[in-house]
N, CA, C, O and CB atoms as a CASP TS submission, in Angstrom:
PFRMAT TS
TARGET T0000
AUTHOR 0000-0000-0000
METHOD Language model
MODEL 1
PARENT N/A
ATOM      1  N   MET     1     -12.717  12.772 -30.203  1.00  0.00           N
ATOM      2  CA  MET     1     -12.374  13.698 -29.184  1.00  0.00           C
ATOM      3  C   MET     1     -13.250  13.382 -28.012  1.00  0.00           C
ATOM      4  O   MET     1     -12.849  13.711 -26.896  1.00  0.00           O
ATOM      5  CB  MET     1     -12.526  15.149 -29.648  1.00  0.00           C
ATOM      6  N   THR     2     -14.454  12.753 -28.150  1.00  0.00           N
ATOM      7  CA  THR     2     -15.174  12.415 -27.022  1.00  0.00           C
ATOM      8  C   THR     2     -14.646  11.212 -26.193  1.00  0.00           C
ATOM      9  O   THR     2     -15.061  10.982 -25.056  1.00  0.00           O
ATOM     10  CB  THR     2     -16.495  12.178 -27.440  1.00  0.00           C
ATOM     11  N   ILE     3     -13.736  10.479 -26.804  1.00  0.00           N
ATOM     12  CA  ILE     3     -13.102   9.454 -26.015  1.00  0.00           C
ATOM     13  C   ILE     3     -12.260   9.877 -24.936  1.00  0.00           C
ATOM     14  O   ILE     3     -11.936   9.089 -24.047  1.00  0.00           O
ATOM     15  CB  ILE     3     -12.360   8.654 -26.809  1.00  0.00           C
ATOM     16  N   LEU     4     -11.864  11.136 -24.961  1.00  0.00           N
ATOM     17  CA  LEU     4     -10.986  11.858 -23.995  1.00  0.00           C
ATOM     18  C   LEU     4     -11.772  12.085 -22.789  1.00  0.00           C
ATOM     19  O   LEU     4     -11.243  12.059 -21.678  1.00  0.00           O
ATOM     20  CB  LEU     4     -10.442  13.206 -24.544  1.00  0.00           C
ATOM     21  N   LEU     5     -13.153  12.329 -22.983  1.00  0.00           N
ATOM     22  CA  LEU     5     -14.013  12.443 -21.779  1.00  0.00           C
ATOM     23  C   LEU     5     -14.161  11.290 -20.973  1.00  0.00           C
ATOM     24  O   LEU     5     -14.468  11.378 -19.784  1.00  0.00           O
ATOM     25  CB  LEU     5     -15.284  12.831 -22.119  1.00  0.00           C
ATOM     26  N   PHE     6     -13.942  10.111 -21.602  1.00  0.00           N
ATOM     27  CA  PHE     6     -13.928   8.769 -20.882  1.00  0.00           C
ATOM     28  C   PHE     6     -12.620   8.413 -20.366  1.00  0.00           C
ATOM     29  O   PHE     6     -12.501   7.994 -19.215  1.00  0.00           O
ATOM     30  CB  PHE     6     -14.374   7.655 -21.773  1.00  0.00           C
ATOM     31  N   LEU     7     -11.554   8.565 -21.208  1.00  0.00           N
ATOM     32  CA  LEU     7     -10.210   8.038 -20.792  1.00  0.00           C
ATOM     33  C   LEU     7      -9.507   8.955 -19.828  1.00  0.00           C
ATOM     34  O   LEU     7      -8.728   8.442 -19.025  1.00  0.00           O
ATOM     35  CB  LEU     7      -9.309   7.826 -22.010  1.00  0.00           C
ATOM     36  N   LEU     8      -9.702  10.282 -19.823  1.00  0.00           N
ATOM     37  CA  LEU     8      -9.078  11.069 -18.880  1.00  0.00           C
ATOM     38  C   LEU     8      -9.479  10.773 -17.395  1.00  0.00           C
ATOM     39  O   LEU     8      -8.611  10.571 -16.546  1.00  0.00           O
ATOM     40  CB  LEU     8      -9.351  12.436 -19.224  1.00  0.00           C
ATOM     41  N   PRO     9     -10.790  10.752 -17.108  1.00  0.00           N
ATOM     42  CA  PRO     9     -11.176  10.456 -15.770  1.00  0.00           C
ATOM     43  C   PRO     9     -10.847   8.994 -15.356  1.00  0.00           C
ATOM     44  O   PRO     9     -10.660   8.686 -14.179  1.00  0.00           O
ATOM     45  CB  PRO     9     -12.641  10.728 -15.619  1.00  0.00           C
ATOM     46  N   LEU    10     -10.789   8.158 -16.334  1.00  0.00           N
ATOM     47  CA  LEU    10     -10.346   6.723 -16.053  1.00  0.00           C
ATOM     48  C   LEU    10      -8.856   6.714 -15.588  1.00  0.00           C
ATOM     49  O   LEU    10      -8.503   6.078 -14.594  1.00  0.00           O
ATOM     50  CB  LEU    10     -10.514   5.789 -17.388  1.00  0.00           C
ATOM     51  N   ALA    11      -8.034   7.419 -16.321  1.00  0.00           N
ATOM     52  CA  ALA    11      -6.647   7.447 -16.119  1.00  0.00           C
ATOM     53  C   ALA    11      -6.340   8.129 -14.743  1.00  0.00           C
ATOM     54  O   ALA    11      -5.408   7.738 -14.041  1.00  0.00           O
ATOM     55  CB  ALA    11      -5.968   8.170 -17.295  1.00  0.00           C
ATOM     56  N   LEU    12      -7.113   9.103 -14.406  1.00  0.00           N
ATOM     57  CA  LEU    12      -6.944   9.877 -13.089  1.00  0.00           C
ATOM     58  C   LEU    12      -7.471   8.825 -12.000  1.00  0.00           C
ATOM     59  O   LEU    12      -6.900   8.783 -10.910  1.00  0.00           O
ATOM     60  CB  LEU    12      -7.861  11.398 -13.064  1.00  0.00           C
ATOM     61  N   ALA    13      -8.386   8.105 -12.234  1.00  0.00           N
ATOM     62  CA  ALA    13      -9.030   7.181 -11.277  1.00  0.00           C
ATOM     63  C   ALA    13      -8.016   6.100 -10.959  1.00  0.00           C
ATOM     64  O   ALA    13      -7.807   5.784  -9.788  1.00  0.00           O
ATOM     65  CB  ALA    13     -10.376   6.556 -11.859  1.00  0.00           C
ATOM     66  N   LEU    14      -7.324   5.475 -12.058  1.00  0.00           N
ATOM     67  CA  LEU    14      -6.379   4.500 -11.789  1.00  0.00           C
ATOM     68  C   LEU    14      -5.078   4.981 -11.097  1.00  0.00           C
ATOM     69  O   LEU    14      -4.501   4.259 -10.284  1.00  0.00           O
ATOM     70  CB  LEU    14      -6.077   3.863 -13.015  1.00  0.00           C
ATOM     71  N   GLY    15      -4.644   6.164 -11.420  1.00  0.00           N
ATOM     72  CA  GLY    15      -3.650   6.794 -10.785  1.00  0.00           C
ATOM     73  C   GLY    15      -3.795   7.063  -9.340  1.00  0.00           C
ATOM     74  O   GLY    15      -2.852   6.892  -8.568  1.00  0.00           O
ATOM     75  N   PHE    16      -4.962   7.483  -8.954  1.00  0.00           N
ATOM     76  CA  PHE    16      -5.387   7.666  -7.661  1.00  0.00           C
ATOM     77  C   PHE    16      -5.444   6.366  -6.912  1.00  0.00           C
ATOM     78  O   PHE    16      -5.068   6.350  -5.740  1.00  0.00           O
ATOM     79  CB  PHE    16      -6.656   8.331  -7.660  1.00  0.00           C
ATOM     80  N   LEU    17      -5.881   5.284  -7.487  1.00  0.00           N
ATOM     81  CA  LEU    17      -5.970   3.881  -6.992  1.00  0.00           C
ATOM     82  C   LEU    17      -4.605   3.361  -6.613  1.00  0.00           C
ATOM     83  O   LEU    17      -4.427   2.749  -5.559  1.00  0.00           O
ATOM     84  CB  LEU    17      -6.597   2.952  -8.060  1.00  0.00           C
ATOM     85  N   GLY    18      -3.625   3.615  -7.499  1.00  0.00           N
ATOM     86  CA  GLY    18      -2.320   3.118  -7.378  1.00  0.00           C
ATOM     87  C   GLY    18      -1.695   3.883  -6.213  1.00  0.00           C
ATOM     88  O   GLY    18      -1.005   3.316  -5.366  1.00  0.00           O
ATOM     89  N   LEU    19      -1.964   5.208  -6.200  1.00  0.00           N
ATOM     90  CA  LEU    19      -1.422   6.105  -5.041  1.00  0.00           C
ATOM     91  C   LEU    19      -1.982   5.603  -3.665  1.00  0.00           C
ATOM     92  O   LEU    19      -1.237   5.510  -2.690  1.00  0.00           O
ATOM     93  CB  LEU    19      -1.868   7.699  -5.260  1.00  0.00           C
ATOM     94  N   ALA    20      -3.209   5.307  -3.615  1.00  0.00           N
ATOM     95  CA  ALA    20      -3.863   4.891  -2.400  1.00  0.00           C
ATOM     96  C   ALA    20      -3.352   3.521  -1.942  1.00  0.00           C
ATOM     97  O   ALA    20      -3.288   3.208  -0.753  1.00  0.00           O
ATOM     98  CB  ALA    20      -5.369   4.859  -2.604  1.00  0.00           C
ATOM     99  N   ALA    21      -2.979   2.695  -2.992  1.00  0.00           N
ATOM    100  CA  ALA    21      -2.570   1.260  -2.545  1.00  0.00           C
ATOM    101  C   ALA    21      -1.055   1.450  -2.054  1.00  0.00           C
ATOM    102  O   ALA    21      -0.588   0.696  -1.200  1.00  0.00           O
ATOM    103  CB  ALA    21      -2.697   0.064  -3.869  1.00  0.00           C
ATOM    104  N   PHE    22      -0.322   2.465  -2.615  1.00  0.00           N
ATOM    105  CA  PHE    22       0.977   2.536  -2.205  1.00  0.00           C
ATOM    106  C   PHE    22       1.064   3.215  -0.810  1.00  0.00           C
ATOM    107  O   PHE    22       1.997   2.930  -0.060  1.00  0.00           O
ATOM    108  CB  PHE    22       1.772   3.245  -3.236  1.00  0.00           C
ATOM    109  N   LEU    23       0.151   4.068  -0.465  1.00  0.00           N
ATOM    110  CA  LEU    23       0.074   4.724   0.828  1.00  0.00           C
ATOM    111  C   LEU    23      -0.350   3.749   1.923  1.00  0.00           C
ATOM    112  O   LEU    23       0.105   3.781   3.066  1.00  0.00           O
ATOM    113  CB  LEU    23      -0.894   5.893   0.764  1.00  0.00           C
ATOM    114  N   TRP    24      -1.312   2.830   1.456  1.00  0.00           N
ATOM    115  CA  TRP    24      -1.859   1.773   2.438  1.00  0.00           C
ATOM    116  C   TRP    24      -0.669   0.864   2.740  1.00  0.00           C
ATOM    117  O   TRP    24      -0.491   0.511   3.906  1.00  0.00           O
ATOM    118  CB  TRP    24      -3.148   0.887   1.809  1.00  0.00           C
ATOM    119  N   ALA    25       0.102   0.488   1.839  1.00  0.00           N
ATOM    120  CA  ALA    25       1.208  -0.411   2.007  1.00  0.00           C
ATOM    121  C   ALA    25       2.306   0.268   2.851  1.00  0.00           C
ATOM    122  O   ALA    25       2.991  -0.382   3.641  1.00  0.00           O
ATOM    123  CB  ALA    25       1.750  -0.850   0.633  1.00  0.00           C
ATOM    124  N   LEU    26       2.449   1.561   2.666  1.00  0.00           N
ATOM    125  CA  LEU    26       3.397   2.246   3.516  1.00  0.00           C
ATOM    126  C   LEU    26       3.015   2.409   4.918  1.00  0.00           C
ATOM    127  O   LEU    26       3.863   2.346   5.809  1.00  0.00           O
ATOM    128  CB  LEU    26       3.663   3.512   2.998  1.00  0.00           C
ATOM    129  N   ARG    27       1.745   2.622   5.160  1.00  0.00           N
ATOM    130  CA  ARG    27       1.183   2.710   6.524  1.00  0.00           C
ATOM    131  C   ARG    27       1.172   1.371   7.287  1.00  0.00           C
ATOM    132  O   ARG    27       1.347   1.327   8.504  1.00  0.00           O
ATOM    133  CB  ARG    27      -0.235   3.242   6.447  1.00  0.00           C
ATOM    134  N   ASN    28       0.957   0.257   6.507  1.00  0.00           N
ATOM    135  CA  ASN    28       0.971  -0.995   7.190  1.00  0.00           C
ATOM    136  C   ASN    28       2.281  -1.615   7.379  1.00  0.00           C
ATOM    137  O   ASN    28       2.333  -2.777   7.780  1.00  0.00           O
ATOM    138  CB  ASN    28       0.162  -1.890   6.527  1.00  0.00           C
ATOM    139  N   GLY    29       3.349  -0.949   7.126  1.00  0.00           N
ATOM    140  CA  GLY    29       4.683  -1.558   7.343  1.00  0.00           C
ATOM    141  C   GLY    29       5.246  -2.419   6.319  1.00  0.00           C
ATOM    142  O   GLY    29       6.235  -3.090   6.613  1.00  0.00           O
ATOM    143  N   GLN    30       4.712  -2.494   5.079  1.00  0.00           N
ATOM    144  CA  GLN    30       5.201  -3.333   4.069  1.00  0.00           C
ATOM    145  C   GLN    30       6.600  -3.130   3.671  1.00  0.00           C
ATOM    146  O   GLN    30       7.247  -4.067   3.201  1.00  0.00           O
ATOM    147  CB  GLN    30       4.409  -3.209   2.968  1.00  0.00           C
ATOM    148  N   TYR    31       7.097  -1.977   3.830  1.00  0.00           N
ATOM    149  CA  TYR    31       8.430  -1.533   3.382  1.00  0.00           C
ATOM    150  C   TYR    31       9.394  -1.416   4.640  1.00  0.00           C
ATOM    151  O   TYR    31      10.451  -0.793   4.534  1.00  0.00           O
ATOM    152  CB  TYR    31       8.311  -0.117   2.606  1.00  0.00           C
ATOM    153  N   GLU    32       9.045  -1.980   5.750  1.00  0.00           N
ATOM    154  CA  GLU    32       9.956  -1.761   7.005  1.00  0.00           C
ATOM    155  C   GLU    32      11.150  -2.741   6.895  1.00  0.00           C
ATOM    156  O   GLU    32      12.239  -2.275   7.228  1.00  0.00           O
ATOM    157  CB  GLU    32       9.126  -2.037   8.451  1.00  0.00           C
ATOM    158  N   ASP    33      11.114  -3.902   6.518  1.00  0.00           N
ATOM    159  CA  ASP    33      12.210  -4.848   6.538  1.00  0.00           C
ATOM    160  C   ASP    33      12.532  -5.297   5.076  1.00  0.00           C
ATOM    161  O   ASP    33      12.026  -6.318   4.611  1.00  0.00           O
ATOM    162  CB  ASP    33      11.846  -6.080   7.448  1.00  0.00           C
ATOM    163  N   LEU    34      13.309  -4.580   4.432  1.00  0.00           N
ATOM    164  CA  LEU    34      13.599  -4.840   2.995  1.00  0.00           C
ATOM    165  C   LEU    34      14.655  -5.930   2.936  1.00  0.00           C
ATOM    166  O   LEU    34      14.657  -6.677   1.958  1.00  0.00           O
ATOM    167  CB  LEU    34      14.098  -3.523   2.236  1.00  0.00           C
ATOM    168  N   ASP    35      15.591  -6.090   3.945  1.00  0.00           N
ATOM    169  CA  ASP    35      16.630  -7.002   3.802  1.00  0.00           C
ATOM    170  C   ASP    35      16.186  -8.420   4.362  1.00  0.00           C
ATOM    171  O   ASP    35      16.796  -9.437   4.032  1.00  0.00           O
ATOM    172  CB  ASP    35      17.877  -6.452   4.512  1.00  0.00           C
ATOM    173  N   GLY    36      15.142  -8.444   5.187  1.00  0.00           N
ATOM    174  CA  GLY    36      14.693  -9.642   5.872  1.00  0.00           C
ATOM    175  C   GLY    36      14.391 -10.767   4.833  1.00  0.00           C
ATOM    176  O   GLY    36      14.880 -11.892   4.934  1.00  0.00           O
ATOM    177  N   ALA    37      13.582 -10.401   3.863  1.00  0.00           N
ATOM    178  CA  ALA    37      13.102 -11.473   2.885  1.00  0.00           C
ATOM    179  C   ALA    37      14.317 -12.110   2.172  1.00  0.00           C
ATOM    180  O   ALA    37      14.398 -13.315   1.936  1.00  0.00           O
ATOM    181  CB  ALA    37      12.090 -10.847   1.778  1.00  0.00           C
ATOM    182  N   ALA    38      15.322 -11.122   1.828  1.00  0.00           N
ATOM    183  CA  ALA    38      16.443 -11.672   1.070  1.00  0.00           C
ATOM    184  C   ALA    38      17.286 -12.624   1.906  1.00  0.00           C
ATOM    185  O   ALA    38      17.830 -13.604   1.396  1.00  0.00           O
ATOM    186  CB  ALA    38      17.314 -10.552   0.538  1.00  0.00           C
ATOM    187  N   VAL    39      17.383 -12.329   3.169  1.00  0.00           N
ATOM    188  CA  VAL    39      18.069 -13.197   4.129  1.00  0.00           C
ATOM    189  C   VAL    39      17.356 -14.506   4.384  1.00  0.00           C
ATOM    190  O   VAL    39      17.970 -15.569   4.467  1.00  0.00           O
ATOM    191  CB  VAL    39      18.241 -12.481   5.420  1.00  0.00           C
ATOM    192  N   ARG    40      16.054 -14.403   4.506  1.00  0.00           N
ATOM    193  CA  ARG    40      15.137 -15.528   4.893  1.00  0.00           C
ATOM    194  C   ARG    40      15.268 -16.622   3.684  1.00  0.00           C
ATOM    195  O   ARG    40      15.222 -17.822   3.953  1.00  0.00           O
ATOM    196  CB  ARG    40      13.506 -14.960   5.097  1.00  0.00           C
ATOM    197  N   VAL    41      15.417 -16.204   2.472  1.00  0.00           N
ATOM    198  CA  VAL    41      15.479 -17.079   1.382  1.00  0.00           C
ATOM    199  C   VAL    41      16.733 -18.090   1.525  1.00  0.00           C
ATOM    200  O   VAL    41      16.730 -19.236   1.076  1.00  0.00           O
ATOM    201  CB  VAL    41      15.552 -16.228   0.085  1.00  0.00           C
ATOM    202  N   LEU    42      17.796 -17.489   2.215  1.00  0.00           N
ATOM    203  CA  LEU    42      18.961 -18.262   2.243  1.00  0.00           C
ATOM    204  C   LEU    42      19.081 -19.161   3.483  1.00  0.00           C
ATOM    205  O   LEU    42      20.044 -19.913   3.631  1.00  0.00           O
ATOM    206  CB  LEU    42      20.103 -17.376   2.145  1.00  0.00           C
ATOM    207  N   SER    43      18.090 -19.066   4.358  1.00  0.00           N
ATOM    208  CA  SER    43      18.244 -19.880   5.620  1.00  0.00           C
ATOM    209  C   SER    43      17.663 -21.330   5.236  1.00  0.00           C
ATOM    210  O   SER    43      16.900 -21.574   4.302  1.00  0.00           O
ATOM    211  CB  SER    43      17.397 -19.167   6.949  1.00  0.00           C
ATOM    212  N   ASP    44      18.159 -22.170   6.102  1.00  0.00           N
ATOM    213  CA  ASP    44      17.766 -23.621   5.873  1.00  0.00           C
ATOM    214  C   ASP    44      16.961 -24.096   7.115  1.00  0.00           C
ATOM    215  O   ASP    44      17.206 -25.202   7.596  1.00  0.00           O
ATOM    216  CB  ASP    44      19.092 -24.580   5.643  1.00  0.00           C
ATOM    217  N   ASP    45      15.976 -23.262   7.661  1.00  0.00           N
ATOM    218  CA  ASP    45      15.192 -23.680   8.834  1.00  0.00           C
ATOM    219  C   ASP    45      14.251 -24.736   8.621  1.00  0.00           C
ATOM    220  O   ASP    45      13.874 -25.467   9.537  1.00  0.00           O
ATOM    221  CB  ASP    45      14.481 -22.606   9.360  1.00  0.00           C
ATOM    222  N   ASP    46      13.808 -24.851   7.270  1.00  0.00           N
ATOM    223  CA  ASP    46      12.769 -25.860   7.069  1.00  0.00           C
ATOM    224  C   ASP    46      13.300 -27.324   6.791  1.00  0.00           C
ATOM    225  O   ASP    46      12.551 -28.283   6.604  1.00  0.00           O
ATOM    226  CB  ASP    46      11.900 -25.411   5.906  1.00  0.00           C
ATOM    227  N   LEU    47      14.628 -27.381   6.785  1.00  0.00           N
ATOM    228  CA  LEU    47      15.305 -28.785   6.582  1.00  0.00           C
ATOM    229  C   LEU    47      15.198 -29.663   7.779  1.00  0.00           C
ATOM    230  O   LEU    47      15.457 -29.142   8.864  1.00  0.00           O
ATOM    231  CB  LEU    47      16.830 -28.648   6.254  1.00  0.00           C
ATOM    232  N   PRO    48      14.885 -30.808   7.748  1.00  0.00           N
ATOM    233  CA  PRO    48      14.913 -31.706   9.023  1.00  0.00           C
ATOM    234  C   PRO    48      16.317 -32.031   9.493  1.00  0.00           C
ATOM    235  O   PRO    48      17.238 -32.129   8.683  1.00  0.00           O
ATOM    236  CB  PRO    48      14.174 -33.075   8.763  1.00  0.00           C
ATOM    237  N   PRO    49      16.486 -32.198  10.791  1.00  0.00           N
ATOM    238  CA  PRO    49      17.883 -32.328  11.193  1.00  0.00           C
ATOM    239  C   PRO    49      18.444 -33.665  10.915  1.00  0.00           C
ATOM    240  O   PRO    49      19.614 -33.916  11.203  1.00  0.00           O
ATOM    241  CB  PRO    49      18.040 -32.038  12.618  1.00  0.00           C
TER
END
């Protein structure tokens, strides 16, 4: 039962860390252009003429 005293704060800290990383990515515009990467894969801009 004493392991819960260690695991519960650890789980809460990891959850908070994940939430903080998601909010950071949201504020920095990581989710602004979701279709751009999918279209960029199909372009042949790097091929020599």
